[in-house]
C-alpha positions as protocol buffer text, in pm:
chain_id: "A"
residue {
  index: 1
  type: MET
  ca { x: 184 y: 707 z: -283 }
}
residue {
  index: 2
  type: TYR
  ca { x: -96 y: 625 z: -526 }
}
residue {
  index: 3
  type: HIS
  ca { x: -90 y: 710 z: -894 }
}
residue {
  index: 4
  type: LYS
  ca { x: -250 y: 1051 z: -941 }
}
residue {
  index: 5
  type: ASP
  ca { x: -510 y: 915 z: -1183 }
}
residue {
  index: 6
  type: SER
  ca { x: -599 y: 628 z: -949 }
}
residue {
  index: 7
  type: ASN
  ca { x: -649 y: 885 z: -674 }
}
residue {
  index: 8
  type: LEU
  ca { x: -868 y: 1097 z: -900 }
}
residue {
  index: 9
  type: ILE
  ca { x: -1079 y: 794 z: -993 }
}
residue {
  index: 10
  type: TYR
  ca { x: -1113 y: 694 z: -628 }
}
residue {
  index: 11
  type: LYS
  ca { x: -1229 y: 1039 z: -522 }
}
residue {
  index: 12
  type: ARG
  ca { x: -1486 y: 1045 z: -804 }
}
residue {
  index: 13
  type: LEU
  ca { x: -1614 y: 700 z: -702 }
}
residue {
  index: 14
  type: LYS
  ca { x: -1651 y: 806 z: -339 }
}
residue {
  index: 15
  type: LYS
  ca { x: -1838 y: 1117 z: -450 }
}
residue {
  index: 16
  type: GLU
  ca { x: -2089 y: 909 z: -649 }
}
residue {
  index: 17
  type: ILE
  ca { x: -2111 y: 601 z: -425 }
}
residue {
  index: 18
  type: GLY
  ca { x: -2462 y: 692 z: -314 }
}
residue {
  index: 19
  type: THR
  ca { x: -2585 y: 625 z: -667 }
}
residue {
  index: 20
  type: PHE
  ca { x: -2422 y: 282 z: -704 }
}
residue {
  index: 21
  type: SER
  ca { x: -2724 y: 56 z: -680 }
}
residue {
  index: 22
  type: GLY
  ca { x: -2901 y: -156 z: -939 }
}
residue {
  index: 23
  type: GLY
  ca { x: -2897 y: -519 z: -1043 }
}
residue {
  index: 24
  type: THR
  ca { x: -2794 y: -760 z: -1315 }
}
residue {
  index: 25
  type: LYS
  ca { x: -2990 y: -927 z: -1593 }
}
residue {
  index: 26
  type: PHE
  ca { x: -2904 y: -1216 z: -1821 }
}
residue {
  index: 27
  type: LYS
  ca { x: -3065 y: -1282 z: -2158 }
}
residue {
  index: 28
  type: LEU
  ca { x: -3033 y: -1586 z: -2380 }
}
residue {
  index: 29
  type: ALA
  ca { x: -3264 y: -1634 z: -2680 }
}
residue {
  index: 30
  type: ASP
  ca { x: -3604 y: -1501 z: -2574 }
}
residue {
  index: 31
  type: ILE
  ca { x: -3550 y: -1556 z: -2201 }
}
residue {
  index: 32
  type: GLU
  ca { x: -3430 y: -1277 z: -1973 }
}
residue {
  index: 33
  type: ILE
  ca { x: -3379 y: -1322 z: -1599 }
}
residue {
  index: 34
  type: ASP
  ca { x: -3286 y: -1106 z: -1301 }
}
residue {
  index: 35
  type: VAL
  ca { x: -2972 y: -1248 z: -1146 }
}
residue {
  index: 36
  type: VAL
  ca { x: -3005 y: -1331 z: -777 }
}
residue {
  index: 37
  type: GLY
  ca { x: -2688 y: -1536 z: -721 }
}
residue {
  index: 38
  type: LYS
  ca { x: -2351 y: -1381 z: -632 }
}
residue {
  index: 39
  type: ASP
  ca { x: -2144 y: -1595 z: -870 }
}
residue {
  index: 40
  type: GLY
  ca { x: -1972 y: -1375 z: -1127 }
}
residue {
  index: 41
  type: ILE
  ca { x: -2062 y: -1046 z: -956 }
}
residue {
  index: 42
  type: GLY
  ca { x: -1694 y: -954 z: -916 }
}
residue {
  index: 43
  type: GLY
  ca { x: -1625 y: -978 z: -1287 }
}
residue {
  index: 44
  type: LEU
  ca { x: -1936 y: -774 z: -1369 }
}
residue {
  index: 45
  type: ILE
  ca { x: -1836 y: -497 z: -1127 }
}
residue {
  index: 46
  type: GLU
  ca { x: -1490 y: -490 z: -1284 }
}
residue {
  index: 47
  type: GLU
  ca { x: -1639 y: -444 z: -1633 }
}
residue {
  index: 48
  type: TRP
  ca { x: -1895 y: -192 z: -1509 }
}
residue {
  index: 49
  type: PHE
  ca { x: -1617 y: 10 z: -1348 }
}
residue {
  index: 50
  type: GLY
  ca { x: -1432 y: 40 z: -1680 }
}
residue {
  index: 51
  type: ALA
  ca { x: -1747 y: 164 z: -1856 }
}
residue {
  index: 52
  type: TRP
  ca { x: -1818 y: 405 z: -1568 }
}
residue {
  index: 53
  type: ALA
  ca { x: -1466 y: 552 z: -1586 }
}
residue {
  index: 54
  type: ILE
  ca { x: -1472 y: 592 z: -1965 }
}
residue {
  index: 55
  type: ALA
  ca { x: -1815 y: 760 z: -1951 }
}
residue {
  index: 56
  type: ARG
  ca { x: -1660 y: 1021 z: -1721 }
}
residue {
  index: 57
  type: SER
  ca { x: -1355 y: 1071 z: -1947 }
}
residue {
  index: 58
  type: LEU
  ca { x: -1116 y: 942 z: -1682 }
}
residue {
  index: 59
  type: ASN
  ca { x: -769 y: 842 z: -1796 }
}
residue {
  index: 60
  type: ILE
  ca { x: -800 y: 464 z: -1799 }
}
residue {
  index: 61
  type: HIS
  ca { x: -731 y: 184 z: -2046 }
}
residue {
  index: 62
  type: ASN
  ca { x: -845 y: -177 z: -2045 }
}
residue {
  index: 63
  type: PRO
  ca { x: -570 y: -392 z: -2209 }
}
residue {
  index: 64
  type: LYS
  ca { x: -825 y: -661 z: -2293 }
}
residue {
  index: 65
  type: THR
  ca { x: -1009 y: -432 z: -2538 }
}
residue {
  index: 66
  type: THR
  ca { x: -707 y: -441 z: -2771 }
}
residue {
  index: 67
  type: GLY
  ca { x: -690 y: -820 z: -2778 }
}
residue {
  index: 68
  type: ASN
  ca { x: -439 y: -851 z: -2495 }
}
residue {
  index: 69
  type: SER
  ca { x: -546 y: -1156 z: -2296 }
}
residue {
  index: 70
  type: GLN
  ca { x: -308 y: -1089 z: -2008 }
}
residue {
  index: 71
  type: THR
  ca { x: -462 y: -1120 z: -1666 }
}
residue {
  index: 72
  type: PHE
  ca { x: -254 y: -842 z: -1508 }
}
residue {
  index: 73
  type: PRO
  ca { x: -324 y: -562 z: -1464 }
}
residue {
  index: 74
  type: ASP
  ca { x: -700 y: -518 z: -1493 }
}
residue {
  index: 75
  type: TYR
  ca { x: -647 y: -158 z: -1609 }
}
residue {
  index: 76
  type: PHE
  ca { x: -377 y: 92 z: -1693 }
}
residue {
  index: 77
  type: VAL
  ca { x: -423 y: 448 z: -1566 }
}
residue {
  index: 78
  type: GLY
  ca { x: -255 y: 772 z: -1670 }
}
residue {
  index: 79
  type: SER
  ca { x: -59 y: 863 z: -1980 }
}
residue {
  index: 80
  type: GLU
  ca { x: 172 y: 627 z: -2166 }
}
residue {
  index: 81
  type: LYS
  ca { x: 469 y: 815 z: -2017 }
}
residue {
  index: 82
  type: GLU
  ca { x: 346 y: 782 z: -1658 }
}
residue {
  index: 83
  type: LYS
  ca { x: 144 y: 462 z: -1684 }
}
residue {
  index: 84
  type: GLY
  ca { x: 9 y: 321 z: -1360 }
}
residue {
  index: 85
  type: LEU
  ca { x: -121 y: -27 z: -1281 }
}
residue {
  index: 86
  type: LEU
  ca { x: -468 y: -74 z: -1135 }
}
residue {
  index: 87
  type: GLU
  ca { x: -625 y: -395 z: -1006 }
}
residue {
  index: 88
  type: ILE
  ca { x: -995 y: -430 z: -920 }
}
residue {
  index: 89
  type: LYS
  ca { x: -1101 y: -651 z: -630 }
}
residue {
  index: 90
  type: THR
  ca { x: -1450 y: -713 z: -494 }
}
residue {
  index: 91
  type: PHE
  ca { x: -1608 y: -895 z: -203 }
}
residue {
  index: 92
  type: ASN
  ca { x: -1944 y: -952 z: -41 }
}
residue {
  index: 93
  type: GLY
  ca { x: -1975 y: -690 z: 233 }
}
residue {
  index: 94
  type: THR
  ca { x: -2182 y: -921 z: 453 }
}
residue {
  index: 95
  type: ALA
  ca { x: -1885 y: -1160 z: 481 }
}
residue {
  index: 96
  type: SER
  ca { x: -1510 y: -1130 z: 529 }
}
residue {
  index: 97
  type: ALA
  ca { x: -1284 y: -1023 z: 243 }
}
residue {
  index: 98
  type: ASN
  ca { x: -1162 y: -1353 z: 96 }
}
residue {
  index: 99
  type: PHE
  ca { x: -1072 y: -1263 z: -261 }
}
residue {
  index: 100
  type: ASP
  ca { x: -748 y: -1382 z: -421 }
}
residue {
  index: 101
  type: ILE
  ca { x: -495 y: -1101 z: -446 }
}
residue {
  index: 102
  type: ALA
  ca { x: -261 y: -1303 z: -667 }
}
residue {
  index: 103
  type: ASN
  ca { x: -133 y: -1655 z: -723 }
}
residue {
  index: 104
  type: PHE
  ca { x: 151 y: -1698 z: -474 }
}
residue {
  index: 105
  type: ASP
  ca { x: 410 y: -1869 z: -698 }
}
residue {
  index: 106
  type: SER
  ca { x: 337 y: -1641 z: -992 }
}
residue {
  index: 107
  type: TYR
  ca { x: 363 y: -1328 z: -779 }
}
residue {
  index: 108
  type: CYS
  ca { x: 698 y: -1431 z: -628 }
}
residue {
  index: 109
  type: LEU
  ca { x: 836 y: -1483 z: -979 }
}
residue {
  index: 110
  type: SER
  ca { x: 675 y: -1180 z: -1144 }
}
residue {
  index: 111
  type: LEU
  ca { x: 799 y: -942 z: -875 }
}
residue {
  index: 112
  type: LYS
  ca { x: 1153 y: -1054 z: -954 }
}
residue {
  index: 113
  type: GLU
  ca { x: 1099 y: -991 z: -1326 }
}
residue {
  index: 114
  type: HIS
  ca { x: 882 y: -678 z: -1288 }
}
residue {
  index: 115
  type: PRO
  ca { x: 961 y: -515 z: -951 }
}
residue {
  index: 116
  type: LYS
  ca { x: 736 y: -217 z: -1027 }
}
residue {
  index: 117
  type: ARG
  ca { x: 438 y: -450 z: -991 }
}
residue {
  index: 118
  type: ILE
  ca { x: 461 y: -395 z: -617 }
}
residue {
  index: 119
  type: ASP
  ca { x: 346 y: -34 z: -670 }
}
residue {
  index: 120
  type: THR
  ca { x: 15 y: -144 z: -825 }
}
residue {
  index: 121
  type: ASP
  ca { x: -291 y: 35 z: -693 }
}
residue {
  index: 122
  type: TYR
  ca { x: -581 y: -182 z: -572 }
}
residue {
  index: 123
  type: LEU
  ca { x: -934 y: -48 z: -600 }
}
residue {
  index: 124
  type: ILE
  ca { x: -1157 y: -259 z: -376 }
}
residue {
  index: 125
  type: PHE
  ca { x: -1537 y: -266 z: -388 }
}
residue {
  index: 126
  type: SER
  ca { x: -1756 y: -403 z: -109 }
}
residue {
  index: 127
  type: TYR
  ca { x: -2103 y: -494 z: -237 }
}
residue {
  index: 128
  type: LYS
  ca { x: -2427 y: -621 z: -90 }
}
residue {
  index: 129
  type: MET
  ca { x: -2718 y: -801 z: -250 }
}
residue {
  index: 130
  type: ALA
  ca { x: -3077 y: -803 z: -126 }
}
residue {
  index: 131
  type: GLY
  ca { x: -3278 y: -1022 z: -361 }
}
residue {
  index: 132
  type: ILE
  ca { x: -3204 y: -885 z: -707 }
}
residue {
  index: 133
  type: ARG
  ca { x: -3082 y: -550 z: -570 }
}
residue {
  index: 134
  type: LEU
  ca { x: -2706 y: -491 z: -590 }
}
residue {
  index: 135
  type: THR
  ca { x: -2544 y: -204 z: -398 }
}
residue {
  index: 136
  type: ILE
  ca { x: -2184 y: -86 z: -362 }
}
residue {
  index: 137
  type: ASP
  ca { x: -2151 y: 12 z: 2 }
}
residue {
  index: 138
  type: GLU
  ca { x: -1779 y: 88 z: 39 }
}
residue {
  index: 139
  type: ILE
  ca { x: -1471 y: 150 z: -175 }
}
residue {
  index: 140
  type: TRP
  ca { x: -1101 y: 158 z: -83 }
}
residue {
  index: 141
  type: LEU
  ca { x: -782 y: 251 z: -267 }
}
residue {
  index: 142
  type: LYS
  ca { x: -485 y: 58 z: -130 }
}
residue {
  index: 143
  type: LYS
  ca { x: -137 y: -76 z: -195 }
}
residue {
  index: 144
  type: ILE
  ca { x: -71 y: -447 z: -158 }
}
residue {
  index: 145
  type: TRP
  ca { x: 109 y: -410 z: 175 }
}
residue {
  index: 146
  type: GLN
  ca { x: -194 y: -224 z: 313 }
}
residue {
  index: 147
  type: ILE
  ca { x: -429 y: -519 z: 250 }
}
residue {
  index: 148
  type: THR
  ca { x: -201 y: -810 z: 348 }
}
residue {
  index: 149
  type: SER
  ca { x: -73 y: -934 z: 680 }
}
residue {
  index: 150
  type: PRO
  ca { x: 102 y: -1222 z: 856 }
}
residue {
  index: 151
  type: SER
  ca { x: -95 y: -1528 z: 962 }
}
residue {
  index: 152
  type: GLY
  ca { x: -60 y: -1796 z: 1225 }
}
residue {
  index: 153
  type: ARG
  ca { x: 103 y: -2032 z: 977 }
}
residue {
  index: 154
  type: TRP
  ca { x: 314 y: -1816 z: 745 }
}
residue {
  index: 155
  type: PRO
  ca { x: 481 y: -1473 z: 755 }
}
residue {
  index: 156
  type: LEU
  ca { x: 229 y: -1381 z: 480 }
}
residue {
  index: 157
  type: LYS
  ca { x: -138 y: -1480 z: 487 }
}
residue {
  index: 158
  type: THR
  ca { x: -216 y: -1723 z: 207 }
}
residue {
  index: 159
  type: GLN
  ca { x: -471 y: -1975 z: 92 }
}
residue {
  index: 160
  type: THR
  ca { x: -309 y: -2308 z: 183 }
}
residue {
  index: 161
  type: LYS
  ca { x: -465 y: -2648 z: 124 }
}
residue {
  index: 162
  type: ARG
  ca { x: -296 y: -2975 z: 219 }
}
residue {
  index: 163
  type: ASP
  ca { x: 33 y: -2792 z: 269 }
}
residue {
  index: 164
  type: VAL
  ca { x: 19 y: -2639 z: -80 }
}
residue {
  index: 165
  type: ILE
  ca { x: 12 y: -2258 z: -108 }
}
residue {
  index: 166
  type: TYR
  ca { x: -219 y: -2133 z: -380 }
}
residue {
  index: 167
  type: ASN
  ca { x: -299 y: -1764 z: -344 }
}
residue {
  index: 168
  type: ILE
  ca { x: -215 y: -1453 z: -144 }
}
residue {
  index: 169
  type: ARG
  ca { x: -518 y: -1364 z: 67 }
}
residue {
  index: 170
  type: PRO
  ca { x: -618 y: -1029 z: 219 }
}
residue {
  index: 171
  type: ALA
  ca { x: -600 y: -914 z: 579 }
}
residue {
  index: 172
  type: SER
  ca { x: -893 y: -759 z: 765 }
}
residue {
  index: 173
  type: TRP
  ca { x: -758 y: -414 z: 685 }
}
residue {
  index: 174
  type: PHE
  ca { x: -1095 y: -250 z: 760 }
}
residue {
  index: 175
  type: GLY
  ca { x: -1146 y: -426 z: 1094 }
}
residue {
  index: 176
  type: LYS
  ca { x: -1132 y: -230 z: 1420 }
}
residue {
  index: 177
  type: ASN
  ca { x: -899 y: -467 z: 1602 }
}
residue {
  index: 178
  type: PRO
  ca { x: -774 y: -745 z: 1372 }
}
residue {
  index: 179
  type: LYS
  ca { x: -558 y: -1022 z: 1517 }
}
residue {
  index: 180
  type: TYR
  ca { x: -304 y: -974 z: 1238 }
}
residue {
  index: 181
  type: LYS
  ca { x: -256 y: -616 z: 1125 }
}
residue {
  index: 182
  type: PRO
  ca { x: -152 y: -512 z: 770 }
}
residue {
  index: 183
  type: PHE
  ca { x: 216 y: -457 z: 700 }
}
residue {
  index: 184
  type: ALA
  ca { x: 360 y: -116 z: 783 }
}
residue {
  index: 185
  type: ASP
  ca { x: 532 y: -62 z: 450 }
}
residue {
  index: 186
  type: LYS
  ca { x: 650 y: -208 z: 121 }
}
residue {
  index: 187
  type: LYS
  ca { x: 968 y: -362 z: 262 }
}
residue {
  index: 188
  type: ALA
  ca { x: 778 y: -544 z: 537 }
}
residue {
  index: 189
  type: PHE
  ca { x: 554 y: -702 z: 274 }
}
residue {
  index: 190
  type: VAL
  ca { x: 846 y: -807 z: 53 }
}
residue {
  index: 191
  type: ASP
  ca { x: 1026 y: -959 z: 351 }
}
residue {
  index: 192
  type: ALA
  ca { x: 713 y: -1154 z: 448 }
}
residue {
  index: 193
  type: LEU
  ca { x: 649 y: -1267 z: 89 }
}
residue {
  index: 194
  type: TYR
  ca { x: 993 y: -1414 z: 37 }
}
residue {
  index: 195
  type: SER
  ca { x: 1025 y: -1543 z: 394 }
}
residue {
  index: 196
  type: THR
  ca { x: 709 y: -1741 z: 324 }
}
residue {
  index: 197
  type: GLU
  ca { x: 852 y: -1864 z: -5 }
}
residue {
  index: 198
  type: LEU
  ca { x: 1175 y: -1968 z: 170 }
}
residue {
  index: 199
  type: MET
  ca { x: 989 y: -2161 z: 442 }
}
residue {
  index: 200
  type: TYR
  ca { x: 757 y: -2317 z: 186 }
}
residue {
  index: 201
  type: LEU
  ca { x: 1033 y: -2437 z: -48 }
}
residue {
  index: 202
  type: LYS
  ca { x: 1232 y: -2583 z: 242 }
}
residue {
  index: 203
  type: LYS
  ca { x: 922 y: -2760 z: 371 }
}
residue {
  index: 204
  type: ARG
  ca { x: 881 y: -2918 z: 28 }
}
residue {
  index: 205
  type: ASN
  ca { x: 1253 y: -3006 z: 17 }
}
residue {
  index: 206
  type: LEU
  ca { x: 1310 y: -2782 z: -284 }
}
residue {
  index: 207
  type: LEU
  ca { x: 1577 y: -2579 z: -103 }
}
residue {
  index: 208
  type: LYS
  ca { x: 1849 y: -2690 z: 135 }
}
residue {
  index: 209
  type: SER
  ca { x: 1807 y: -2594 z: 500 }
}
residue {
  index: 210
  type: GLU
  ca { x: 2117 y: -2372 z: 501 }
}
residue {
  index: 211
  type: VAL
  ca { x: 1989 y: -2150 z: 215 }
}
residue {
  index: 212
  type: LYS
  ca { x: 1906 y: -1802 z: 347 }
}
residue {
  index: 213
  type: GLU
  ca { x: 1716 y: -1651 z: 55 }
}
residue {
  index: 214
  type: THR
  ca { x: 1528 y: -1772 z: -249 }
}
residue {
  index: 215
  type: PRO
  ca { x: 1647 y: -1704 z: -606 }
}
residue {
  index: 216
  type: ASN
  ca { x: 1336 y: -1489 z: -655 }
}
residue {
  index: 217
  type: LEU
  ca { x: 1429 y: -1263 z: -362 }
}
residue {
  index: 218
  type: ALA
  ca { x: 1785 y: -1223 z: -488 }
}
residue {
  index: 219
  type: GLY
  ca { x: 1650 y: -1141 z: -833 }
}
residue {
  index: 220
  type: TYR
  ca { x: 1399 y: -891 z: -693 }
}
residue {
  index: 221
  type: TRP
  ca { x: 1660 y: -688 z: -506 }
}
residue {
  index: 222
  type: LYS
  ca { x: 1889 y: -694 z: -808 }
}
residue {
  index: 223
  type: ALA
  ca { x: 1613 y: -571 z: -1041 }
}
residue {
  index: 224
  type: ALA
  ca { x: 1473 y: -317 z: -794 }
}
residue {
  index: 225
  type: THR
  ca { x: 1804 y: -139 z: -729 }
}
């Protein structure tokens, strides 16, 4: 199910996880400080991961190093012929996972234009900080349908403020008995994604009540088959 190189990277990470402790420093002019706050830790872990993988000669490429400012994916894995997509997500292990998986509107559109995006691998790091000490305490390799779920309001859990959907948010996939369990498969996630979009657009009067599917869903199935 996962790209072979993503799986290889994941197994290597799990093997070395006991060594993943340290901290962060910031230097400007002649002042250097140990960073105590959690702001920006996710981005630093993402960059550290790329350096870690390259140091171990793993088959990974950061598109940003060649001047590509695209925000997706974080990394490519594998050969050019069998290129895989890899996203890095992080969260504070002493709290619930509340990272943004993707912007909701953008994901609905991009999946129609690039249906293979749904097969992206997600490498997720749980970290903890004690003073200036940073530790990675758990790592998962998942597909998007394995880390998302329904919610009480929408078929797909999202960040919604004042009736506006902003981002797709994760389920408690690692919980023992979560109220809303992750989707069983890819199709269940796609159905929930576009069911949410359909409900949302009708609620905002952007689609007529009799419409049964959004243009993005129709485009996705056309592109995916």
